C-alpha positions as CSV (number, residue, x, y, z in Angstrom):
1,M,3.3,9.4,-6.6
2,I,-0.4,9.5,-7.1
3,R,-2.7,10.6,-9.9
4,R,-6.2,9.3,-9.7
5,P,-6.7,6.4,-10.8
6,A,-3.0,5.3,-10.4
7,T,-0.8,5.7,-12.8
8,V,3.0,4.4,-12.9
9,S,3.9,8.0,-11.3
10,T,1.7,7.0,-8.6
11,L,3.6,3.6,-7.8
12,V,7.0,4.9,-8.0
13,C,6.8,8.0,-6.3
14,V,5.2,6.4,-3.4
15,A,1.5,6.8,-3.0
16,L,0.0,9.2,-0.7
17,A,-1.9,5.9,-3.2
18,L,-13.9,2.7,-2.1
19,P,-17.9,3.3,-0.7
20,G,-19.7,0.1,0.1
21,L,-19.6,-3.6,-0.3
22,I,-19.5,-4.5,-4.1
23,R,-23.0,-5.7,-4.8
24,A,-22.7,-9.7,-4.5
25,Q,-19.3,-9.2,-6.2
26,D,-21.2,-7.6,-9.0
27,S,-21.6,-10.6,-10.8
28,A,-23.0,-14.2,-10.0
29,A,-20.4,-15.6,-12.5
30,W,-17.2,-14.0,-10.6
31,H,-16.2,-14.9,-6.9
32,D,-13.3,-13.9,-4.9
33,P,-10.9,-16.9,-4.9
34,S,-8.6,-15.7,-2.1
35,P,-9.3,-17.9,0.9
36,H,-10.1,-15.5,3.5
37,N,-13.2,-14.5,5.9
38,I,-14.6,-11.2,6.0
39,Q,-16.1,-9.1,9.0
40,F,-16.5,-5.5,9.8
41,I,-15.4,-4.0,13.0
42,T,-16.7,-0.6,14.4
43,V,-13.7,1.5,15.4
44,D,-15.2,5.2,15.8
45,N,-19.0,6.5,15.7
46,D,-20.5,4.8,12.7
47,V,-17.4,3.8,11.2
48,Q,-16.7,-0.1,10.4
49,L,-13.5,-1.3,8.8
50,E,-13.5,-4.2,6.7
51,V,-11.0,-6.7,8.0
52,L,-10.0,-10.0,6.3
53,D,-8.8,-13.0,7.9
54,W,-6.8,-15.7,5.9
55,G,-6.2,-17.6,8.8
56,G,-3.0,-19.6,9.8
57,T,-1.1,-20.4,13.0
58,G,1.7,-19.0,14.8
59,W,2.8,-15.0,15.1
60,T,0.0,-12.8,14.1
61,I,0.5,-10.5,11.3
62,V,-2.0,-7.4,10.1
63,L,-1.5,-6.3,6.7
64,I,-2.1,-2.4,6.0
65,P,-2.4,-1.4,2.3
66,G,-1.4,1.6,0.6
67,M,-3.4,4.5,-0.1
68,G,-5.7,4.0,-2.8
69,N,-5.9,0.5,-2.2
70,N,-7.7,-2.0,0.0
71,A,-7.0,-4.8,1.9
72,H,-7.6,-7.3,-1.0
73,V,-4.5,-6.0,-2.6
74,F,-2.9,-8.8,-0.5
75,D,-5.3,-11.4,-1.9
76,E,-2.4,-13.4,-3.4
77,F,0.4,-12.6,-1.1
78,A,-1.5,-13.3,2.2
79,P,-2.2,-16.9,1.7
80,K,1.7,-17.4,1.4
81,L,2.1,-15.6,4.8
82,A,-0.8,-18.0,6.4
83,A,1.1,-21.0,5.7
84,R,3.3,-19.9,8.9
85,Y,1.4,-17.1,10.5
86,H,-2.1,-16.0,11.3
87,V,-2.9,-13.1,8.8
88,Y,-5.2,-10.2,8.9
89,G,-5.8,-7.3,6.6
90,V,-7.4,-4.1,7.3
91,T,-9.1,-1.7,4.8
92,R,-8.6,2.1,5.9
93,R,-11.9,4.1,6.2
94,G,-12.9,5.9,3.0
95,F,-11.8,3.0,0.7
96,G,-13.3,-0.2,-0.4
97,A,-16.0,-1.8,1.7
98,S,-15.2,0.1,4.7
99,S,-17.3,3.1,5.9
100,H,-16.5,6.3,3.9
101,P,-17.0,9.1,6.6
102,A,-16.2,12.9,5.9
103,S,-14.0,13.1,8.5
104,G,-11.2,11.2,10.7
105,Y,-8.2,11.0,8.1
106,Q,-5.6,12.5,10.6
107,A,-2.7,10.4,10.8
108,D,-3.1,9.4,14.5
109,R,-7.1,9.0,14.1
110,L,-6.2,6.1,11.4
111,G,-3.5,4.6,13.6
112,D,-6.0,4.5,16.2
113,D,-8.5,2.7,13.7
114,I,-5.9,0.0,13.7
115,L,-5.8,-0.2,17.3
116,A,-9.4,-0.7,17.5
117,V,-9.1,-3.5,15.2
118,L,-6.5,-5.0,17.3
119,D,-8.8,-4.5,20.5
120,A,-11.7,-6.2,19.0
121,L,-9.9,-9.0,17.9
122,K,-7.9,-9.3,21.0
123,L,-4.8,-9.5,19.2
124,K,-1.6,-9.4,21.6
125,S,1.6,-8.0,20.1
126,P,1.1,-8.8,16.5
127,V,3.5,-7.5,13.7
128,L,2.2,-4.8,11.7
129,V,3.1,-5.0,7.7
130,G,2.4,-2.0,5.9
131,H,2.5,-1.1,2.2
132,S,3.5,2.3,0.6
133,F,1.2,4.9,2.9
134,G,0.3,2.2,5.4
135,G,3.9,3.2,6.7
136,E,1.9,6.3,8.1
137,E,-0.4,4.2,10.5
138,M,2.5,2.1,11.5
139,S,4.5,4.9,12.5
140,S,1.6,6.6,14.3
141,I,1.3,3.4,16.6
142,G,5.1,2.6,16.7
143,S,6.0,6.1,18.2
144,R,3.2,6.5,20.5
145,K,1.9,2.7,21.5
146,A,5.0,0.6,20.6
147,E,4.0,-1.8,23.6
148,R,0.8,-2.8,21.4
149,V,2.9,-4.6,18.5
150,A,6.1,-6.8,18.4
151,G,7.5,-5.2,15.3
152,L,6.7,-3.2,12.0
153,V,7.5,-4.2,8.3
154,Y,7.6,-1.4,5.9
155,L,7.0,-2.4,2.5
156,D,8.5,0.4,0.5
157,A,6.6,2.3,3.2
158,G,9.4,4.2,4.9
159,Y,9.1,7.3,3.2
160,E,8.6,11.0,4.7
161,Y,4.9,10.3,5.6
162,A,6.2,7.5,7.9
163,F,9.6,8.9,8.9
164,D,10.8,12.4,8.7
165,N,14.0,13.2,10.8
166,G,14.9,16.4,8.2
167,K,17.7,14.2,6.5
168,G,15.4,12.5,4.0
169,V,13.5,13.4,0.9
170,T,11.9,16.8,0.7
171,P,8.7,18.0,-0.8
172,E,11.0,19.8,-3.6
173,E,12.8,16.5,-4.5
174,R,9.6,14.9,-4.6
175,A,8.3,17.2,-7.2
176,G,11.5,16.8,-9.2
177,L,10.5,13.2,-10.1
178,N,7.5,14.5,-12.1
179,V,9.2,14.0,-15.2
180,L,7.6,10.8,-16.6
181,P,5.1,11.5,-19.5
182,D,1.6,10.5,-18.8
183,P,0.8,7.3,-21.1
184,P,-2.3,7.5,-23.2
185,P,-5.7,7.3,-20.9
186,F,-7.4,4.2,-20.7
187,R,-9.4,3.4,-23.4
188,A,-13.3,2.0,-23.9
189,V,-11.7,-1.5,-24.7
190,D,-9.4,-1.3,-21.6
191,R,-12.4,-0.7,-19.5
192,A,-14.5,-3.1,-20.8
193,S,-14.1,-5.7,-18.4
194,F,-11.7,-6.1,-15.2
195,G,-9.6,-8.6,-16.9
196,A,-9.0,-6.1,-19.7
197,Y,-8.3,-3.1,-17.3
198,E,-5.5,-5.1,-15.7
199,I,-3.9,-6.1,-18.9
200,R,-3.4,-2.3,-19.7
201,Y,-2.7,-1.4,-15.8
202,K,0.3,-4.0,-16.0
203,E,1.8,-2.6,-19.5
204,I,2.0,0.8,-17.7
205,N,2.7,-0.1,-14.1
206,G,4.7,-3.5,-14.2
207,I,2.4,-5.6,-12.2
208,S,-1.0,-6.7,-11.7
209,L,-3.5,-6.3,-8.9
210,P,-6.0,-9.0,-7.6
211,E,-8.9,-8.6,-9.3
212,A,-10.9,-8.5,-6.0
213,E,-9.1,-5.4,-5.3
214,R,-10.2,-3.8,-8.3
215,R,-13.4,-4.6,-8.1
216,Q,-13.6,-3.3,-4.6
217,S,-12.1,0.0,-5.9
218,Y,-14.2,0.8,-8.9
219,E,-17.8,0.9,-9.4
220,P,-18.7,-1.8,-11.9
221,T,-21.1,-0.7,-14.6
222,A,-24.4,-2.4,-15.6
223,D,-22.9,-4.2,-18.2
224,G,-19.8,-5.2,-16.4
225,H,-17.3,-2.4,-17.3
226,V,-15.0,-0.8,-15.3
227,G,-16.8,2.1,-13.9
228,K,-15.7,5.3,-11.7
229,F,-13.2,5.1,-8.8
230,R,-15.1,4.6,-5.5
231,T,-13.0,7.0,-3.2
232,L,-13.7,10.7,-3.4
233,P,-10.9,13.0,-4.0
234,A,-11.6,14.9,-0.6
235,V,-10.4,11.7,0.9
236,Y,-7.1,12.0,-0.3
237,D,-6.9,15.6,0.3
238,A,-7.9,15.0,3.9
239,I,-5.1,12.2,4.5
240,T,-2.6,14.6,3.0
241,A,-3.6,17.5,5.3
242,G,-3.8,15.1,8.1
243,R,-0.2,14.1,7.9
244,Q,1.9,14.1,11.0
245,K,5.9,13.9,11.4
246,Y,7.3,10.9,13.0
247,V,10.6,10.8,14.3
248,Q,10.7,8.0,16.8
249,I,9.7,4.6,16.4
250,K,10.3,2.5,19.3
251,T,9.7,-0.9,18.2
252,P,11.7,-3.5,16.1
253,V,11.6,-2.6,12.5
254,L,12.0,-4.0,9.1
255,A,12.2,-1.7,6.3
256,I,12.4,-2.7,2.6
257,F,13.2,0.0,0.0
258,T,13.3,-0.2,-4.0
259,P,15.7,2.0,-5.4
260,P,15.0,2.6,-8.4
261,H,11.3,1.8,-8.5
262,A,10.8,-0.7,-11.9
263,L,8.2,0.8,-14.6
264,G,6.2,-1.0,-16.9
265,S,6.9,-1.9,-20.5
266,W,5.0,1.1,-21.8
267,Y,7.9,3.1,-20.5
268,M,10.7,0.7,-20.9
269,N,10.2,-0.3,-24.3
270,N,8.9,2.8,-25.6
271,E,11.1,4.2,-28.5
272,D,9.7,7.8,-28.3
273,P,12.7,9.9,-27.5
274,A,11.0,12.2,-25.1
275,V,9.6,9.1,-23.2
276,R,12.9,7.5,-23.1
277,T,14.8,10.8,-21.7
278,G,11.7,11.1,-19.2
279,V,12.4,7.5,-18.1
280,E,16.5,7.6,-17.9
281,T,15.9,11.3,-15.8
282,F,13.6,9.6,-13.7
283,L,15.2,6.6,-12.8
284,T,18.3,8.3,-11.8
285,R,16.5,10.8,-9.5
286,D,14.5,8.3,-8.0
287,E,17.5,6.2,-7.1
288,A,19.2,8.9,-5.4
289,L,15.7,9.9,-3.7
290,V,15.2,6.5,-2.4
291,E,18.7,5.7,-1.3
292,K,18.7,9.3,0.8
293,Q,15.5,8.1,2.4
294,A,16.8,4.7,3.2
295,K,19.9,6.1,4.6
296,A,17.8,8.6,6.6
297,F,15.8,5.9,7.8
298,E,19.3,4.0,9.1
299,V,20.7,6.9,10.6
300,G,17.4,8.0,12.5
301,I,16.4,4.4,13.5
302,P,20.1,2.6,14.1
303,T,17.9,-0.6,15.3
304,A,15.9,-1.1,12.3
305,K,16.9,-3.7,9.7
306,V,16.8,-1.7,6.2
307,V,16.8,-4.2,3.1
308,R,17.3,-2.6,-0.5
309,L,15.8,-4.6,-3.6
310,P,16.8,-2.7,-6.5
311,H,14.7,-2.5,-9.4
312,A,11.7,-4.0,-7.7
313,N,8.2,-2.5,-8.1
314,H,6.6,-0.1,-5.6
315,Y,4.1,-3.2,-4.9
316,V,7.2,-5.0,-3.8
317,F,5.4,-7.9,-2.2
318,I,3.9,-8.8,-5.7
319,S,6.9,-8.0,-7.8
320,N,9.6,-9.7,-5.3
321,E,7.2,-12.0,-3.3
322,S,10.2,-14.6,-2.4
323,D,12.6,-11.6,-1.5
324,V,9.8,-10.3,0.9
325,L,8.8,-13.5,2.5
326,R,12.3,-14.5,3.1
327,E,13.0,-11.1,4.6
328,M,10.1,-11.1,6.8
329,D,10.6,-14.9,7.9
330,A,13.9,-13.6,9.1
331,F,13.0,-10.6,10.9
332,I,9.9,-12.3,12.6
333,G,12.1,-15.2,13.7
334,K,14.2,-13.0,15.7
335,L,11.7,-11.2,17.5
336,P,11.5,-11.7,21.5
């Protein structure tokens, strides 16, 4: 699901999905409007993770982004949660303002990074909420250290990197989703500002990401244009190579799936016959594969609550915010 930088295939095939703190948010005229505090927590030798704290009271929630994103992807979603929970977000190593070490990208090491954050913050039995590849860290913890968390919420994150009992999506089936034509590359005018970039991104992918997420992901140029992606391809390769197979999740689970994934207007409104054929083929295959993985999840984890939100975006907490909030409230309200 990932081409670097993210295209719609990246989003809908479910991503596998930046160095240094951006320089004073890159411009004195712009500031991150999301109401969070930022701290850096040491989780390994010479490795610090950026941790956002939106405050709030009640049950503690820790948000984990998908690969290719950082914790600022939750900048608009987290404040809604903070109305009734205490909400944190963690940027994994290799992305955003967190450290970018050359190693430490194995699945359980990434899970241990999250555990180190819980230790440093003295969080007892939080609910972990992961988007996309964030499901890998959650499954690592849920299979090895289930006593450390009260529950796990998979936001379109329960794919084979998070749960693989041999009955879900195979690599060959995943490869069969590569039928969508590539949209035209981003033009200079699309990269002239972060706002312009987001307009084009939404046309292709169907949703917009918070501006702080984008600014933490891309190097700004001297004239304020969107520059190069901060994370090196080697980081993606290391995370992919470090995947593990998880088959036993020993904690309460809510898993939200989105069969089939929504696409942006460039795809859905395109009159080109080749594009239309690719879209129709993709949606048919994608719906079948997402449903196959959801059923494998249900069978393999009988106690899990599995929810399907048809035609939602892979960033389901953005496209279907109210649905996700409702399901999360119901799930957390029943936790012991």
